[in-house]
PASE-592942 format. One line per field, with one value per residue (C-alpha): x, y, z. Coordinates in steps of 0.5 Angstrom, whole numbers, padded with zeros to 4 digits. Each point is the difference from the previous one (the first is absolute). Example, Ala and Ser with C-alpha at 12.3 -4.5 7.8 and 13.67 -1.06 7.14 Angstrom:
BEGIN
c1 c(0025 / 0002)
c2 c(-0009 / 0007)
c3 c(0016 / -0002)
REM end
This chain:
BEGIN
c1 c(0113 / 0000 / 0007 / -0001 / -0002 / 0006 / 0004 / -0003 / 0001 / 0008 / 0000 / -0003 / 0004 / 0007 / -0002 / -0003 / 0004 / 0007 / 0002 / -0002 / 0004 / 0006 / 0000 / 0000 / 0006 / 0004 / -0001 / 0007 / -0003 / -0004 / 0006 / 0004 / -0006 / 0000 / 0008 / 0000 / -0005 / 0004 / 0006 / -0004 / -0003 / 0006 / 0000 / -0008 / 0000 / 0006 / -0004 / -0007 / 0004 / 0001 / -0008 / -0002 / 0006 / -0001 / -0008 / -0002 / -0007 / -0001 / 0000 / 0007 / -0001 / 0006 / 0000 / 0001 / 0007 / -0001 / -0002 / 0007 / 0003 / -0005 / 0002 / 0007 / 0000 / -0005 / 0005 / 0005 / -0004 / -0004 / 0006 / 0000 / -0008 / 0001 / 0006 / -0003 / -0008 / 0002 / 0004 / -0003 / -0002 / 0007 / 0002 / -0005 / 0002 / 0007 / -0002 / -0005 / 0005 / 0005 / -0004 / -0003 / 0007 / 0003 / -0006 / 0002 / 0007 / 0002 / 0005 / -0004 / 0003 / 0000 / -0007 / -0002 / 0004 / -0003 / -0007 / 0001 / 0003 / -0006 / -0005 / 0003 / 0000 / -0007 / -0003 / 0004 / 0004 / 0003 / -0006 / -0001 / 0004 / -0004 / 0000 / -0003 / -0007 / 0001 / 0006 / -0004 / -0006 / -0004 / 0005 / 0001 / -0004 / 0004 / 0006 / -0002 / -0002 / 0006 / 0005 / -0004 / 0001 / 0007 / 0002 / -0004 / 0003 / 0007 / -0002 / -0002 / 0007 / 0004 / -0004 / 0001 / 0007 / -0001 / 0005 / 0008 / 0003 / 0008 / 0005 / 0000 / 0006 / -0003 / -0002 / -0008 / -0002 / 0003 / -0003 / -0007 / 0000 / 0002 / -0005 / -0006 / 0002 / -0005 / -0006 / 0001 / 0000 / -0006 / -0004 / 0002 / -0002 / -0006 / -0003 / 0002 / -0003 / -0006 / -0001 / 0001 / -0005 / -0005 / 0002 / -0001 / -0007 / -0003 / 0003 / 0002 / 0006 / -0001 / 0000 / -0006 / -0004 / 0002 / -0002 / -0007 / -0001 / 0002 / -0004 / -0007 / 0004 / 0003 / -0007 / -0003 / 0005 / -0001 / -0007 / -0003 / -0001 / 0007 / 0002 / -0005 / 0003 / 0007 / -0001 / -0004 / 0005 / 0006 / -0003 / -0003 / 0007 / 0003 / -0005 / 0003 / 0007 / 0002 / 0003 / -0006 / 0003 / 0005 / -0004 / -0005 / 0005 / 0004 / -0006 / -0003 / 0007 / 0000 / -0007 / 0002 / 0006 / -0004 / -0006 / 0006 / 0003 / -0007 / -0002 / 0007 / -0001 / -0007 / 0002 / 0006 / -0006 / -0005 / -0005 / -0005 / -0002 / 0006 / -0002 / 0002 / -0002 / 0003 / 0007 / 0005 / -0001 / -0007 / 0002 / 0005 / -0003 / -0007 / 0000 / 0007 / -0001 / 0005 / 0001 / -0004 / -0007 / 0000 / 0002 / 0003 / -0006 / 0001 / 0007 / -0003 / -0006 / 0005 / 0005 / -0005 / -0003 / -0001 / 0003 / 0008 / 0001 / -0004 / 0004 / 0007 / -0002 / -0002 / 0006 / 0004 / -0004 / -0002 / 0007 / 0000 / -0008 / 0001 / 0004 / -0005 / 0004 / -0005 / 0003 / 0001 / -0008 / -0002 / 0005 / -0001 / -0007 / -0001 / -0004 / 0002 / -0004 / -0004 / -0007 / -0003 / 0004 / -0002 / -0006 / 0003 / 0007 / -0003 / -0006 / 0004 / 0004 / -0006 / -0005 / 0006 / 0001 / -0007 / -0001 / 0007 / -0002 / -0006 / 0002 / 0006 / -0005 / -0004 / 0006 / 0000 / 0007 / 0006 / 0003 / 0007 / 0006 / 0006 / 0003 / 0002 / 0003 / -0005 / 0003 / -0002 / -0005 / -0007 / -0002 / 0006 / 0000 / -0007 / 0001 / 0007 / -0002 / -0006 / 0005 / -0001 / -0008 / -0002 / -0007 / 0004 / 0003 / -0007 / -0002 / 0005 / -0001 / -0008 / 0002 / 0004 / -0006 / -0004 / 0005 / 0000 / -0008 / 0000 / 0005 / -0002 / -0005 / 0004 / 0006 / -0004 / -0003 / 0008 / 0002 / -0005 / 0002 / 0007 / -0001 / -0004 / 0006 / 0005 / -0003 / -0001)
c2 c(0031 / 0005 / -0001 / 0005 / 0005 / -0001 / 0001 / 0007 / 0002 / -0002 / 0004 / 0006 / 0000 / -0001 / 0006 / 0005 / -0002 / -0001 / 0007 / 0003 / -0006 / 0001 / 0008 / -0002 / -0005 / 0005 / 0005 / 0002 / 0003 / -0006 / -0004 / 0004 / -0001 / -0008 / 0000 / 0005 / -0005 / -0006 / 0003 / 0001 / -0007 / -0003 / 0005 / 0000 / -0007 / 0000 / 0005 / -0004 / -0006 / 0003 / 0002 / -0007 / 0001 / 0007 / 0000 / -0007 / -0003 / -0001 / 0003 / 0000 / -0002 / 0004 / -0004 / -0007 / -0002 / 0002 / 0007 / 0002 / -0003 / 0004 / 0006 / -0001 / -0002 / 0006 / 0006 / -0004 / -0001 / 0007 / 0003 / -0005 / 0001 / 0008 / 0000 / -0004 / 0002 / 0006 / 0003 / -0004 / 0007 / 0002 / -0007 / 0001 / 0007 / -0002 / -0006 / 0004 / 0005 / -0005 / -0003 / 0006 / 0003 / -0007 / 0000 / 0007 / -0002 / 0005 / -0003 / -0005 / 0001 / 0007 / 0001 / -0005 / 0004 / 0007 / -0003 / -0002 / 0007 / 0003 / -0004 / 0002 / 0007 / -0001 / -0003 / 0005 / -0005 / 0004 / 0004 / -0004 / -0004 / -0006 / -0005 / 0003 / -0004 / 0001 / -0005 / -0006 / -0002 / 0006 / 0004 / -0005 / 0005 / 0006 / -0005 / -0001 / 0007 / 0003 / -0005 / 0001 / 0007 / 0000 / -0005 / 0004 / 0007 / -0004 / -0002 / 0007 / 0003 / -0006 / 0001 / 0007 / 0000 / 0004 / -0003 / 0000 / -0004 / -0002 / -0003 / -0007 / -0001 / 0001 / -0007 / -0002 / 0001 / 0007 / 0002 / -0003 / 0004 / 0007 / -0001 / -0002 / 0007 / 0005 / -0005 / -0002 / 0007 / 0002 / -0006 / 0001 / 0007 / 0000 / -0006 / 0005 / 0006 / -0004 / -0003 / 0007 / 0004 / -0006 / 0000 / 0008 / 0000 / -0007 / -0002 / -0007 / -0002 / -0004 / -0007 / 0002 / 0002 / -0006 / -0004 / 0003 / 0000 / -0007 / -0002 / -0001 / -0004 / -0004 / -0002 / -0001 / -0005 / -0004 / -0002 / -0006 / 0003 / 0002 / -0007 / -0003 / 0005 / -0001 / -0008 / 0001 / 0004 / -0004 / -0006 / 0002 / 0003 / -0007 / -0003 / 0003 / -0001 / 0007 / -0001 / 0004 / -0001 / 0004 / 0006 / -0001 / -0001 / 0006 / 0004 / -0003 / -0001 / 0008 / -0002 / -0007 / 0003 / 0006 / -0005 / -0005 / 0006 / 0002 / -0007 / -0001 / 0007 / -0002 / -0007 / 0003 / 0005 / -0006 / 0003 / -0005 / -0001 / 0002 / 0005 / -0004 / -0006 / 0000 / -0001 / -0004 / -0006 / 0000 / 0001 / -0006 / -0005 / 0000 / 0002 / -0003 / -0007 / -0004 / 0007 / 0005 / -0003 / -0005 / -0005 / -0005 / -0005 / 0000 / -0003 / -0005 / -0002 / -0001 / -0005 / -0005 / 0002 / -0004 / 0005 / -0001 / 0007 / 0002 / -0005 / 0002 / 0007 / -0001 / -0004 / 0006 / 0005 / -0003 / 0002 / 0007 / 0001 / -0002 / 0006 / 0004 / 0000 / -0002 / 0002 / -0008 / 0000 / 0006 / -0001 / -0008 / -0002 / 0006 / 0005 / 0006 / 0001 / -0006 / 0002 / -0006 / 0003 / 0007 / 0000 / -0004 / 0003 / 0007 / -0002 / -0005 / 0005 / 0005 / -0005 / -0001 / 0007 / 0002 / -0006 / 0002 / 0007 / -0001 / -0005 / 0005 / 0006 / -0004 / -0002 / -0007 / 0000 / 0004 / 0006 / 0000 / 0003 / -0002 / -0001 / -0006 / -0003 / -0001 / -0007 / -0003 / -0005 / 0003 / -0003 / 0001 / 0007 / 0002 / -0002 / 0003 / 0007 / 0000 / -0001 / -0008 / 0000 / -0007 / 0003 / 0003 / -0007 / -0003 / 0005 / -0001 / -0008 / 0002 / 0005 / -0006 / -0005 / 0006 / 0001 / -0008 / 0000 / 0006 / -0003 / -0007 / 0000 / 0005 / -0005 / -0006 / 0003 / 0002 / -0007 / -0003 / 0004 / -0002 / -0007 / 0000 / 0004 / -0005 / -0006 / 0002)
c3 c(0011 / -0006 / -0002 / -0006 / 0005 / 0005 / -0006 / -0002 / 0007 / 0000 / -0006 / 0003 / 0006 / -0005 / -0004 / 0006 / 0006 / -0003 / -0002 / 0006 / 0004 / -0005 / 0002 / 0007 / 0000 / -0004 / 0005 / 0003 / 0006 / 0002 / -0002 / 0005 / 0006 / -0002 / 0001 / 0007 / 0003 / -0002 / 0003 / 0006 / 0001 / 0003 / 0006 / 0001 / 0000 / 0005 / 0004 / 0000 / 0002 / 0007 / 0001 / 0003 / 0005 / 0002 / -0001 / 0002 / -0002 / 0007 / 0007 / 0003 / 0008 / 0003 / 0006 / -0005 / -0002 / -0007 / 0002 / 0003 / -0006 / -0004 / 0004 / -0001 / -0008 / -0002 / 0001 / -0004 / -0006 / 0000 / -0004 / -0006 / 0000 / 0000 / -0005 / -0005 / 0000 / 0003 / -0006 / -0006 / -0003 / 0000 / -0003 / -0005 / -0002 / -0001 / -0005 / -0004 / -0001 / -0002 / -0005 / -0003 / -0001 / -0003 / -0005 / -0002 / 0000 / 0006 / 0005 / 0004 / 0007 / 0000 / -0002 / 0005 / 0006 / -0003 / 0000 / 0008 / 0001 / -0004 / 0004 / 0007 / -0002 / -0002 / 0006 / 0005 / 0003 / 0005 / 0002 / 0006 / 0005 / 0000 / -0006 / -0006 / -0002 / -0007 / 0000 / 0001 / -0004 / 0000 / -0004 / -0006 / -0005 / 0003 / -0002 / -0007 / -0002 / 0003 / -0003 / -0007 / 0001 / 0001 / -0006 / -0005 / 0003 / -0001 / -0007 / -0002 / 0002 / -0003 / -0007 / 0000 / 0002 / 0006 / 0004 / 0002 / -0005 / 0001 / -0005 / -0002 / 0004 / 0006 / 0004 / -0002 / 0008 / 0000 / -0006 / 0001 / 0007 / -0003 / -0005 / 0005 / 0004 / -0004 / 0000 / 0007 / 0003 / -0005 / 0003 / 0008 / -0001 / -0004 / 0005 / 0006 / -0003 / -0001 / 0007 / 0003 / -0004 / 0001 / 0007 / 0001 / -0004 / 0002 / 0006 / -0003 / -0004 / -0007 / 0003 / 0005 / -0006 / -0004 / 0005 / 0001 / -0008 / 0000 / 0006 / -0004 / -0005 / 0005 / 0003 / -0007 / -0001 / 0006 / -0003 / -0003 / -0006 / -0001 / 0002 / -0006 / -0005 / 0001 / 0000 / -0007 / -0003 / 0002 / -0002 / -0007 / -0001 / 0002 / -0005 / -0006 / 0002 / 0004 / 0007 / 0003 / 0007 / -0002 / -0001 / 0005 / 0006 / -0003 / 0001 / 0006 / 0004 / 0003 / 0003 / 0003 / 0003 / 0003 / 0002 / 0003 / 0004 / 0003 / 0002 / 0004 / 0003 / 0002 / 0003 / 0004 / 0003 / 0001 / -0004 / -0003 / -0005 / -0004 / -0005 / -0007 / -0004 / -0007 / 0002 / -0005 / 0005 / -0002 / -0007 / 0000 / 0004 / -0001 / -0008 / -0002 / 0002 / -0004 / -0004 / -0004 / -0001 / 0006 / -0005 / 0006 / -0001 / -0007 / 0001 / 0005 / -0005 / -0006 / 0004 / -0001 / -0007 / -0006 / -0004 / -0001 / -0001 / 0006 / 0004 / -0002 / 0001 / 0007 / 0002 / -0002 / 0003 / 0007 / 0004 / -0003 / 0001 / 0008 / 0000 / -0004 / -0007 / -0005 / -0007 / -0002 / 0001 / -0003 / -0007 / 0001 / 0000 / -0002 / 0003 / -0003 / -0006 / 0001 / 0000 / 0004 / 0006 / 0000 / 0004 / 0006 / -0001 / 0002 / 0005 / 0004 / 0004 / -0001 / 0004 / 0005 / 0001 / 0002 / 0005 / 0003 / 0000 / 0004 / 0005 / 0001 / 0001 / 0005 / 0004 / -0002 / -0003 / 0003 / -0004 / -0003 / 0004 / -0003 / -0007 / -0002 / -0007 / -0005 / -0002 / 0007 / 0000 / 0001 / 0006 / 0004 / -0003 / 0002 / 0007 / 0001 / -0003 / 0005 / 0006 / 0000 / -0001 / -0001 / -0003 / -0006 / -0001 / 0000 / -0005 / -0005 / 0000 / -0001 / -0006 / -0003 / 0001 / -0003 / -0006 / -0001 / -0001 / -0005 / -0004 / 0000 / -0006 / -0004 / 0001 / -0002 / -0007 / -0001 / 0002 / -0005 / -0006 / 0001 / 0001 / -0006 / -0004 / 0003 / -0002 / -0007)
REM end
């Protein structure tokens, strides 16, 4: 192994990647996207927990005792599923608007409500008597665009002073409410007018056009190429000390949520195979075994290490790593900016991703239909996110074994260096 070459590679990564990563990290709109999905996450998880009960992974015999129980319980659980997963775009509209408004030092709650109203006008909420399809995962991009538009208009009106301003003696809530009147009116009327013009000339409203425009991007994002690119970018950023997962998941969350919604719709309609592979469950439980870079095998190796440093870090990091938290390993070994671990840190998840992707594409593994907390232990998460698939659980265990075999020679070299250093 040429350590000098690895040091040059690390320096090159720092010089070329860090400025772009810092730019994305400071982006207010990406921060708002990330915050909105963090806000929606508990609602999506609760809705996902209903999936195995509403759509069980086995055929239900109506004549059996459990068939009658299923028929009685299913209607009671459906509202929870429909009001969490089914309204996820509305929740994201509130979260993105409130977060962006907070960053612009605007009234946070009023911004969130303005974003919700703008989104509802945007999707033509009352044009049909049935539930609007854009309230669920299919409307996520429309929710983000309408939210950003409404807050940017608010910001423009506030900066230019195109508002009704009341004296300081008036209560804050009343003062803020009157200040919002003019921008709110401009937002509502502009969206209504735009949709009316588009409807008259094209037969579609703006969310329909956005869905069509993003469809090629959604398809392209659910490919092995996109999967490998996101892994490499995320792990390279982590390797130089930047939280790459925040950037990558912030960009991928709209796609993952859309994929989740479409997989659940396909499951409800008994469509096989399900349309999407690259969901958050794939990312969390095949590629983050013990944390970013699949570092849980390193912890297990270090428990019996001859190096005092590695053994100490392993004792501290074992329990967090079981729940996919590996900062003690990244900074304690360290892996960050350690040339010895650059190759396995990037290629372990890439190789596991390729194996899992092709097995899923061939139908050997099951596709995810539920969103779970990323901190769930990987084998359990892999099974549960795919509606209780034991095959996915064994794939996760194989990915652990594969990571062990790739990390082992690099670990041995590093351990030998540390033992020699400690003996001196």
